[in-house]
Phi, psi and omega in degrees: 000130182244351182192165182230139172250124180122189351282198186276306186273158180292323180298313179294322182298323178302314181295315181295317181297321178295322178292313183293333180296336178294334182252011180055041184254122179295151181221138175233127176252139179265354186222343183285117187245357187301140182285350177295334180283001177286345182290104184287334180288320182277326182240063185296326186259017181258133172227164178210157179254017174236152179288155177292156177296346176302318179290325178295317178296319178297321178294320178298317180295323177298321178296317179298314181293319182297329180266000178076018180275096184262358181227108187225166170242158182221133173244133181219150183277160183274065177218170178299325177302310182285315185296314182286330174295320177297316180297320179294317179299316181297321179294313180290326180294324178297321180293332182261009180059039175257129185259132176264105183281332180214135179225138185213129174269127182255166179218167181295331186261029180296133178278168178298324180294319178295320178295320179297316178297320180296316179295322179298318177295321180296317183291342178270006184245048178282146179273185186293346176260006176085008181263156176246103182267121184234127173265130182245108176249077186195167179285156190294334184299314180287329179300316186288338172297315180290319180298320181296321178294321178296322177300320181291326182280340180078014180282138181234174177101014181275143170237119185258133173240107186256149174277183182291347176289343179250325186294136178095355179251119181293137178291156178300160180302137178093348181253004184300320184290334177291324181269003183299131180086004179295148177247132183235148173257138176211166180289147174290124182248152176230152183284142176259098186304129175089344184289315180299317180296322179294315182296316183289345179270353183279152177247149179289319183288133177058030178279131181294343179272112185292343182260002185296317182298316178296319179296316182293327181289346173296327181261332180230083188301329184268008182274130179234331180219157173071197179269117187266349183160183182248134177262134178253178184297329183296335182274347179228066186292338186258007184298326179293326178291325177293318177300318180297325178295316179297315182293327179298314177297317182298313181292323178298315179296319181296319181291322178296315180298321182294323182280325184271309184271341180054247187269006181283132178275136181085182184281119180271163181296324181296324179289323177297322183284324187259353183286127176221167176297325179295323178293318181294317181295328177297317180286332177292324181292340179286348183257106183227153176228104184281127181277186180234160180291148177286124178249126181238146179231086182227159176277121185272130175220116187295140176218095178259187178294317180237160179291150179298142181285143176291160176304138182092358179241151179235162182274132171241109186297130175259329172202177183303126179075351183245153186207162168250149179264121178240143184289147175292146177301161181301134177087009179235164179233166176291142180277120183294333181265349181216104183289357182259007181217160178251157181240133178287141172282145178293163179301131181094002180233154181218152181297148175281183185296328179275352178056038176237004180205142179271128179250145180292133181284130178295142183257130178243156177201162179295132174235165181289349178269356176296140182306316178295317181301315180301316182297308184290326180289324175299315179296320180291326176296314178298319179295320180295319179298316180296320179296319179294319178299316179299318180297318179297316179297318179301317180295317182288324185251023187293340181268000176287152186304316185294312182287329178294321179291333180289329182099097187296316187297308181292330178294321179293324176295320180292320177296324177297319179295323178297315179296321178296326179296317177294319181293326180303326180296321177298322180290318182296330183264004178277174180297123183295121177214176180298320181293311181295324179292322177293317178296327178297315177302312186292312186289319180297312181296318184282328181296316178289318184296314179299321181295308184287329179291321178291319177295317181295319180296322176298315181297323178295318178296315180299316181296318181293319180295319180294320178295319180294319180299317178296322179293322178298317180299319181293321180293320179294325179294332181267000180072022181279159179287131184257141174234137180301140179243110188275129175209098190250171177287341174295327175297320178296321180296314180296320179295319180297317180291326178294314179296323180287324180297325177301314179293321182296318179296321178298318181295316180298317179298319178296319179296330181286313185276340181222092183294127179290137179224163174270163181215146178249121177249144185246132175258095183280350179276346179287159179233103359280164177301149183220149175255146181241122176266127182203169175292143182300328181298328182280352177273350178225207184247030181291333178297336178294332174297325176292327187268358182294311180294316174301327179294319177299316179297321180294321177296320178297319176299317181297321179293315180292326177298320179293321181289331183257019183291343182261013176298156179303153183302325181271011180291070180053235186245037183296323180293318179296323178294321178298318178297315180297321183294314180294320179297318177299321179298318178295320179299318179297320179298327179277324185289315186301308179298321181297320181290316185294317186264012176291134183281335183233160177294324181300319179295322178295316179295319179297315181295323179292318178296318179297319180295320178295318181295313181297316180302311182294319184292321179296316179295321182292313184285329184277319188265339188239320186299318178300321181289321179294325177299315180293316183296321185270316188254340179231064184296337181296337178273352181267066181233155181295322180298314183293321180294314182292327179293319181289343182269354182253134180286339179206170182255039180293155183290321178262104182211161175245154181229160182239134172234167187291349182258357179159191180244125177239160182242125178255128175244145178288000000 
């Protein structure tokens, strides 16, 4: 004996192959398909004329993928055929993203309770289309035990995918509807010409084949003599594989004989001496039949455990293969490479409506075309024009008594601060850049400082002049020698410029150590989100650093206004200054909380522009317009006598008078 054909099952084949390997004897199986037999080191002398279950498992997974069945259960028997088939299916299913929700190893001795638990688990594993897809990698006997229990429970919706252990075996009577629509895998079979005719022509009686009667009774149990019926190809699917096994041995032996014995007929001595199992297995390996890939043409419709999540939602696993869809947190999108996690959008980006892509957030900033900008800029243009007109009139009429008494130098400083306040609004509403942010610091700080420093210097001169005048009266009453005490508006100009220079130096130093830059802030709570481009100073409270020194000057003005409230009515513009100081204080009380508690940068810029406009307009209308009205429209009131008269509390003969260039003493 030089070789063995058989046995039928994979389990039996393993035992036989292990035994024959001890004698270096080749073996060919026509029906053993388990992939465990693929191990060439352990089963060196084993060959087969059927494909391994690895290909069957791959084909089953292809069927699942082609039909979109991504959520399945699998039952497999406790044999090498079932165990290795299950492992192969699981390996290929993982590559195709098919999830096995339930897996169960069955045995011949399963009790009714075990079968009931298995069926209960299967029925709880419906996919998103309501079907229960079950892969059966087991022999048909155990399959029908489970099918019969399902018939008794009345549960429907099963889709069966069977291996070759089930395919080709008709279900028992009454179970056909349970198996209706099942898909089965089986080996490709070919017809063995003449074999069916030969078998059906044989008689049991006096048959030279001692196993023929036993073989025939497998299909016709009650047959004992004669011809009991006709066998068709469906009942002997593997006969061609058996034939191929016989022919494989035959061709291998023939090829060995041709090479060793050459033209010698019959078994030569050289072949007897050199023939071994290793030599025979070598020639058997030369005979191969390469198969082809399984090609399917079906309409694919996905059916997983749960429905696919909508864009913007991610999977949260509730059990194996099943999930709930939960929305991604605000500002994140679904991860294209991982459906179970969300991805944050980079700064400056926001999710699109489908929440699967980050889109750049549009950037907004104040422009001159903005409705608020148009309104405030029109008012500031009118204010600037009016300020320039007042300045021109002051220059032309500076030698008239009324304007001369007001103090030309400090008035021009004050008009400059008013014009800067109007211009500052244009800078604040321009496109935020390093230049515009630097100019904003300079103009805001200097416009307030110039205004309050000039007013404060005037008040100091007025206060000093009033104190000197009172002192002169006391000296005259005592008959003491009097000396002129000089206190002019030029002193006020120098003081105003000195106070302003302090603020200017601070701003320059700040610009050097802290370069102004623009910044983009994003409002992600808006719908849709929007970015705001603005100067970095307006995003915090740095502007308060600019306003600290003007605030101190304003408080000083307020204190001096209270102290000089009893000056004569004609004491230049002391009453108007008092009105401006109190009004400015009220504006500050309103501006600071509005700026601090503003929710957006836009509100802060608006409040700052409004405060600058109101501040400039009040100073312009209170301190200058009444005088310009008299100079232009009521020139008869612009006389030295009227001005000097209004500056004297009485018309006594012994009196002193004050003019803007100093203090003089008039004696009768």
